[in-house]
C-alpha positions as CSV (number, residue, x, y, z in Angstrom):
1,M,75.0,112.4,98.2
2,T,72.4,112.9,101.0
3,I,72.0,109.9,103.8
4,L,68.6,109.2,102.4
5,E,70.0,108.4,98.4
6,T,72.8,106.5,100.0
7,V,70.2,104.2,101.4
8,M,68.5,104.2,98.6
9,T,71.5,103.3,96.4
10,E,74.2,101.7,97.8
11,P,72.9,98.4,99.0
12,G,75.9,96.6,99.9
13,A,76.4,99.0,103.1
14,L,72.2,98.9,103.9
15,T,73.6,98.5,107.5
16,E,76.0,101.5,107.8
17,A,73.5,103.6,105.9
18,A,70.3,103.1,107.9
19,I,72.6,103.9,111.1
20,A,74.1,106.8,110.3
21,L,70.7,108.2,108.7
22,D,69.2,107.4,112.2
23,D,72.1,109.0,113.5
24,H,71.7,112.0,111.5
25,Y,67.8,112.8,111.9
26,A,66.8,110.8,115.6
27,A,67.8,112.4,119.2
28,H,71.1,110.6,120.6
29,N,69.2,109.2,123.7
30,Y,70.1,105.8,122.6
31,S,73.4,104.0,121.6
32,P,71.9,100.9,120.4
33,L,74.3,98.0,119.3
34,P,74.8,98.3,115.4
35,V,72.1,96.2,114.2
36,V,69.5,97.3,112.0
37,A,66.3,94.7,112.2
38,A,64.7,94.4,108.9
39,S,61.8,91.1,110.2
40,A,61.5,89.3,113.1
41,E,60.0,86.0,114.2
42,G,59.2,84.0,117.5
43,A,62.8,84.7,119.4
44,W,65.0,85.5,115.9
45,I,65.1,88.9,114.2
46,T,66.9,89.2,110.7
47,D,68.7,92.4,109.9
48,V,68.4,94.7,106.3
49,E,71.5,92.3,105.4
50,G,70.3,89.1,105.6
51,R,71.7,88.1,109.0
52,R,70.3,85.9,112.1
53,Y,70.0,86.8,115.2
54,L,69.4,84.8,118.4
55,D,67.1,88.0,120.4
56,C,68.2,87.3,124.1
57,L,66.4,91.1,125.2
58,A,62.9,90.4,123.7
59,A,62.6,94.8,124.1
60,Y,63.0,94.6,128.0
61,S,60.4,92.0,128.3
62,A,58.2,93.9,125.9
63,V,58.1,90.7,123.5
64,N,57.7,87.8,125.9
65,F,55.1,86.2,123.9
66,G,58.1,86.3,120.9
67,H,58.2,88.8,117.9
68,R,54.8,88.5,115.6
69,N,53.0,86.1,118.3
70,P,50.5,84.5,116.2
71,E,47.4,84.8,118.5
72,V,48.5,88.4,119.2
73,V,48.8,89.6,115.3
74,A,45.3,87.6,114.3
75,T,43.9,89.8,116.7
76,A,45.7,93.3,115.9
77,H,44.4,92.4,112.5
78,A,41.4,91.9,112.6
79,Q,40.8,95.2,114.8
80,L,42.5,97.1,112.1
81,D,39.3,96.4,110.2
82,T,37.2,97.7,112.9
83,V,38.1,100.3,114.9
84,T,41.2,101.7,116.2
85,L,41.1,105.2,117.6
86,V,37.7,106.7,119.2
87,S,39.7,108.7,122.3
88,R,37.8,108.3,125.3
89,A,35.8,110.8,124.6
90,F,33.4,107.9,123.2
91,H,33.1,104.1,125.1
92,S,34.8,101.3,122.6
93,D,33.5,97.3,122.3
94,R,36.4,96.6,123.6
95,L,37.6,98.9,126.4
96,G,35.6,96.7,129.2
97,P,36.0,93.0,128.2
98,F,40.2,94.1,128.3
99,C,39.7,95.9,132.0
100,A,36.9,92.7,133.2
101,A,40.0,90.4,131.7
102,L,43.0,91.9,133.5
103,A,41.2,92.7,136.5
104,E,40.2,89.3,137.3
105,L,43.8,88.3,136.0
106,C,45.2,90.4,139.1
107,G,42.1,89.5,141.4
108,K,41.8,93.6,141.6
109,D,38.4,95.3,141.1
110,M,39.2,98.1,138.2
111,V,42.1,99.0,135.6
112,L,42.9,102.3,134.2
113,P,45.0,101.6,131.0
114,M,47.5,104.0,129.7
115,N,50.5,103.3,127.0
116,S,54.2,103.7,128.0
117,G,55.6,101.8,131.5
118,A,56.5,105.1,132.4
119,E,53.0,106.9,131.9
120,A,51.8,103.8,133.8
121,V,54.6,104.7,136.8
122,E,52.9,108.4,137.1
123,S,49.5,107.7,137.0
124,G,50.1,104.9,139.6
125,L,52.2,108.0,141.7
126,K,48.9,110.4,141.3
127,V,46.7,107.5,142.1
128,A,48.6,106.8,145.1
129,R,48.8,111.2,146.2
130,K,45.5,111.5,145.5
131,W,44.1,108.1,147.6
132,G,46.9,109.7,150.3
133,T,44.7,112.9,150.2
134,D,40.9,111.4,149.5
135,V,41.0,108.5,152.0
136,K,43.9,109.0,154.1
137,G,43.6,112.3,155.4
138,V,46.8,113.3,154.7
139,P,47.8,117.4,154.6
140,T,47.8,118.6,150.5
141,D,50.9,118.7,149.2
142,Q,52.6,116.9,152.3
143,S,52.5,113.4,151.2
144,N,55.6,111.4,150.7
145,I,56.3,108.2,148.6
146,I,59.7,105.7,149.7
147,V,61.4,104.2,146.7
148,A,64.4,102.0,146.6
149,H,68.3,103.1,145.9
150,N,69.0,101.7,142.6
151,N,65.6,101.2,141.2
152,F,64.4,101.9,137.4
153,H,60.5,102.8,136.8
154,G,61.5,105.4,133.6
155,R,62.9,108.9,132.4
156,T,59.8,111.4,132.9
157,T,60.7,114.5,135.0
158,T,59.2,112.9,137.8
159,I,60.7,109.7,137.9
160,I,63.8,110.5,137.7
161,S,63.6,112.5,140.5
162,F,63.8,109.7,142.5
163,S,66.6,108.1,140.5
164,D,70.4,107.0,141.5
165,D,71.0,107.6,137.7
166,E,73.1,110.6,137.4
167,T,73.0,110.4,133.7
168,A,68.9,110.4,133.5
169,R,69.3,113.2,135.8
170,R,72.4,115.2,134.8
171,G,70.8,118.5,133.4
172,F,67.1,117.8,134.3
173,G,66.5,119.6,137.6
174,P,64.6,121.1,139.1
175,Y,63.4,118.0,140.3
176,T,60.1,116.9,142.0
177,P,60.0,116.3,145.9
178,G,58.2,114.3,147.9
179,F,60.5,110.8,147.5
180,R,62.1,109.3,150.0
181,A,64.9,107.0,148.9
182,V,66.0,103.8,151.0
183,P,68.3,100.7,149.8
184,F,66.2,97.9,148.4
185,G,66.3,94.8,150.0
186,D,66.4,96.9,153.9
187,A,62.8,96.3,155.2
188,D,64.5,98.3,158.3
189,A,65.7,101.0,156.5
190,L,61.7,100.8,154.9
191,A,60.1,101.0,158.0
192,A,62.2,103.7,159.6
193,A,60.9,105.8,157.0
194,I,57.2,105.9,157.3
195,D,55.4,108.7,158.4
196,E,52.1,109.7,159.4
197,H,52.4,111.3,155.7
198,T,53.8,108.2,153.8
199,V,50.9,107.2,151.2
200,A,52.9,104.6,149.5
201,V,55.6,102.4,148.9
202,L,57.1,102.4,145.0
203,L,59.1,98.9,144.3
204,E,60.5,96.8,141.3
205,P,59.9,93.2,143.0
206,I,63.1,92.2,141.2
207,Q,65.0,94.9,139.8
208,G,65.7,95.3,136.6
209,E,68.2,97.9,134.8
210,A,70.0,97.6,138.1
211,G,71.3,94.1,136.6
212,I,68.3,91.8,137.8
213,I,68.6,91.8,141.6
214,V,66.5,89.9,143.7
215,P,65.9,90.4,147.4
216,A,66.1,88.2,150.4
217,D,62.9,85.6,150.6
218,D,61.8,87.6,153.4
219,Y,61.4,91.3,151.8
220,L,58.6,91.6,150.3
221,P,56.2,90.1,152.3
222,R,57.7,91.8,155.5
223,V,57.3,95.4,153.1
224,R,53.6,94.1,152.4
225,A,53.0,93.5,156.0
226,L,54.3,97.2,157.1
227,C,52.0,98.7,154.4
228,T,49.0,97.3,155.9
229,E,50.3,98.2,159.4
230,R,51.1,101.7,158.7
231,N,48.4,101.7,156.2
232,V,50.4,102.8,153.3
233,L,50.0,101.4,149.4
234,M,52.6,99.3,148.4
235,I,52.9,99.9,143.9
236,A,54.6,97.0,142.6
237,D,56.1,98.1,139.3
238,E,56.2,94.5,137.3
239,I,56.5,96.0,133.9
240,Q,59.5,94.1,133.4
241,A,58.8,91.2,135.8
242,G,55.5,90.7,135.1
243,L,53.7,88.5,132.8
244,A,55.5,85.7,132.9
245,R,58.9,86.8,133.1
246,T,60.2,85.4,135.8
247,G,57.6,81.4,135.6
248,R,55.1,83.4,137.6
249,T,52.1,85.9,136.4
250,F,54.1,88.5,138.2
251,A,57.1,88.5,140.6
252,C,55.8,89.1,143.8
253,D,54.0,85.7,143.4
254,H,57.0,84.2,144.1
255,W,56.7,85.3,147.6
256,G,52.6,85.2,147.2
257,V,53.0,88.6,147.9
258,V,49.6,90.6,146.6
259,P,50.1,94.4,146.1
260,D,47.6,96.9,146.2
261,V,48.4,98.3,143.1
262,Y,50.3,96.5,140.0
263,L,51.6,98.7,137.1
264,L,51.3,96.6,134.6
265,G,53.0,97.5,130.2
266,K,55.6,95.9,127.7
267,A,54.8,92.3,127.3
268,L,51.0,93.3,127.9
269,G,50.5,95.5,124.7
270,G,52.0,91.9,122.7
271,G,55.1,93.1,121.2
272,V,52.7,95.1,118.8
273,V,51.0,98.1,120.5
274,P,52.3,100.4,124.2
275,L,49.6,99.6,126.0
276,S,49.9,99.6,130.7
277,A,47.8,99.9,133.0
278,V,47.3,100.5,136.6
279,V,45.6,97.8,138.1
280,A,44.2,98.0,141.7
281,N,41.0,98.0,144.0
282,R,38.3,100.4,144.1
283,D,38.7,101.9,147.1
284,V,41.9,103.0,145.6
285,L,41.6,103.8,141.9
286,G,37.7,105.1,142.8
287,V,39.6,108.3,143.9
288,L,39.9,109.9,140.2
289,H,36.9,111.5,138.8
290,P,35.9,112.4,135.5
291,G,38.9,114.9,134.8
292,E,41.6,114.2,137.1
293,H,44.0,112.7,134.5
294,G,43.2,111.1,131.3
295,S,44.9,110.0,128.0
296,T,44.0,110.4,124.3
297,F,45.5,107.2,123.2
298,G,45.1,105.3,126.7
299,G,42.7,102.4,125.9
300,N,42.0,102.7,122.6
301,P,40.6,100.0,120.7
302,L,43.0,98.4,119.1
303,A,45.5,98.2,122.1
304,T,42.9,96.9,124.2
305,A,42.0,94.4,121.8
306,I,45.0,93.4,121.8
307,G,45.9,93.5,125.4
308,T,42.8,90.6,125.9
309,T,43.8,88.8,124.2
310,V,47.5,88.7,126.0
311,V,45.9,88.1,129.2
312,A,44.6,85.2,127.3
313,M,47.1,83.6,126.4
314,L,48.4,84.3,130.2
315,A,45.3,82.9,132.1
316,R,46.1,79.5,130.6
317,G,49.8,79.5,132.6
318,E,51.9,77.7,129.4
319,Y,53.8,81.0,129.4
320,Q,54.6,80.9,132.8
321,S,55.5,77.3,133.1
322,R,57.7,77.9,130.0
323,S,59.2,80.4,131.4
324,A,59.9,78.2,134.5
325,E,61.2,75.4,133.2
326,L,63.0,76.9,130.8
327,G,64.6,79.3,133.0
328,Q,66.4,77.1,134.7
329,R,68.2,75.3,132.0
330,L,69.4,79.2,131.5
331,H,70.0,79.5,135.0
332,A,72.3,76.5,134.9
333,R,74.3,76.6,131.8
334,L,75.1,80.1,132.7
335,R,76.1,79.3,136.2
336,G,78.5,76.8,135.0
337,L,80.5,79.9,133.1
338,V,80.7,81.2,137.2
339,G,84.6,81.3,137.2
340,H,85.6,81.1,133.7
341,G,85.1,84.9,132.9
342,V,81.3,85.2,134.7
343,L,81.7,86.2,138.7
344,A,77.7,86.1,139.3
345,V,74.4,85.6,137.8
346,R,71.0,86.1,139.5
347,G,68.0,86.1,138.4
348,M,64.3,83.9,138.2
349,G,62.8,82.8,135.2
350,L,64.0,83.5,131.7
351,W,65.6,86.2,133.4
352,A,69.1,86.6,134.1
353,G,72.1,89.4,135.5
354,V,75.2,88.4,134.5
355,D,78.5,90.1,135.7
356,V,81.1,90.0,133.5
357,D,84.8,89.5,135.0
358,P,86.7,92.9,134.2
359,R,89.3,91.0,132.5
360,I,86.9,89.6,129.6
361,G,86.3,93.9,129.2
362,T,82.7,95.9,129.0
363,G,79.3,94.8,129.5
364,K,78.9,96.5,126.1
365,S,82.0,95.5,124.6
366,V,80.9,91.4,125.5
367,S,77.6,92.5,123.6
368,L,79.2,93.7,120.5
369,R,81.2,90.6,120.4
370,L,77.7,88.5,121.4
371,A,75.9,90.4,118.5
372,A,79.1,89.5,115.4
373,L,78.0,86.0,116.7
374,G,74.4,86.8,116.3
375,V,73.5,86.1,120.0
376,L,72.0,90.2,120.8
377,V,71.7,91.4,124.7
378,K,71.9,94.2,126.2
379,D,74.3,95.7,129.1
380,T,73.7,97.9,132.1
381,H,75.9,99.2,135.0
382,G,79.3,98.3,133.3
383,S,79.9,95.4,133.8
384,T,76.5,93.5,133.3
385,L,74.8,92.1,130.8
386,R,71.2,90.7,131.0
387,F,69.8,87.3,129.2
388,A,65.7,88.1,128.5
389,P,64.3,85.7,125.5
390,P,61.1,85.4,124.7
391,I,59.3,82.5,126.1
392,V,59.2,80.7,122.9
393,I,62.3,80.2,122.9
394,T,63.2,76.4,122.7
395,E,66.1,74.8,124.5
396,E,68.3,74.6,122.2
397,E,68.2,77.8,121.2
398,I,69.0,79.1,124.8
399,D,72.3,75.9,124.7
400,W,73.3,77.8,121.3
401,A,73.1,81.3,123.3
402,V,75.0,80.5,125.9
403,D,77.6,78.5,124.0
404,Q,78.3,82.0,121.7
405,F,78.8,83.4,124.9
406,A,81.3,80.7,126.5
407,T,83.2,81.3,122.9
408,V,83.4,85.2,123.4
409,L,84.9,84.4,127.4
410,T,87.3,81.9,125.9
411,D,88.6,83.8,123.3
412,A,88.8,87.0,125.5
413,L,90.7,85.2,129.1
414,A,93.0,84.3,125.8
415,S,93.5,87.2,124.5
416,P,92.7,90.1,127.7
417,T,94.1,92.8,125.5
418,A,91.7,92.9,123.2
419,T,88.4,92.7,125.2
420,T,88.8,96.8,126.4
421,A,87.1,98.0,123.5
């Protein structure tokens, strides 16, 4: 009997069969939790067996507004009845309104729409290099871009070239030159790294994959001042941190910092389609000319219609306020577990990195035990869990999720030898 036949004929083992089918035919570039989603709504996912889980990851911020948000789904349905893709070979009646709305939200002039977050980063890097050549006057092939250690900007060949993650790098060389890494949060080191050929500084305002690392309050303002003083573009990767996740429209807003370039993605597509963007003023994005960059799907009518609705939702401010208010509750409840199986809690808004006491087990083992209790989180860097629920989550759901986490910690501390899975 084939794996596919097993799926069709053994409904009592739907989860195992579905996972086996994935394992057989899908490349093993992820190590997911053993949960097979069949439907989702709001902050909840239902699996193929009918079990319900509170989603406290929100697809790494792509589902900020909840699964199947009614406003977003209504827009998608309406657009599916008209036109979905023409490529950029033609204009569409959805592209201009989206770019205008997003530019206004960001306080910038122009938008370069793409698809994935990694595409936005790659596009931002190309724009920075072209700006360096055409505007700053850096000699051809001599530009450099400064990045932070422990960054995460994606997994394309160029991006992994300046990553510290050996799992992402090993075996994928040769690597793309032209990048200098300095410690995140160290403005002095950044200043020392800038030279006459530096065209940009690329940073996550809050580092996500590293464990939700929030910099000191003077860091981003100093970066902004350095970039202005040295004629260097400040590029903020707000792909995970932005669009209401931290309680503000952009994470940079917490420090009153406006970068030269915003890189956006994930939540921009409303949890329905891939949609990303590079947003900057005309003196930056204006360096691109026809034929120098492109994407068949970038800026397609379906995605930009959805993106316009997402921008309108953000313009109301309700999601930012909700994230800030509920984030206070989430962080207070999680901080109450420090000393009881938790070593530290970091983050802003509905975004928290939780360092688990090694006596409890690994982050992966804890996430597996939480999944068994109906709460979905994901580990990073071995012993850190990330809590990033959809912003539509309620106070009661937050309390319930943290209560399940407390149960896992209590049980693990009572029987530490059972926590090493």
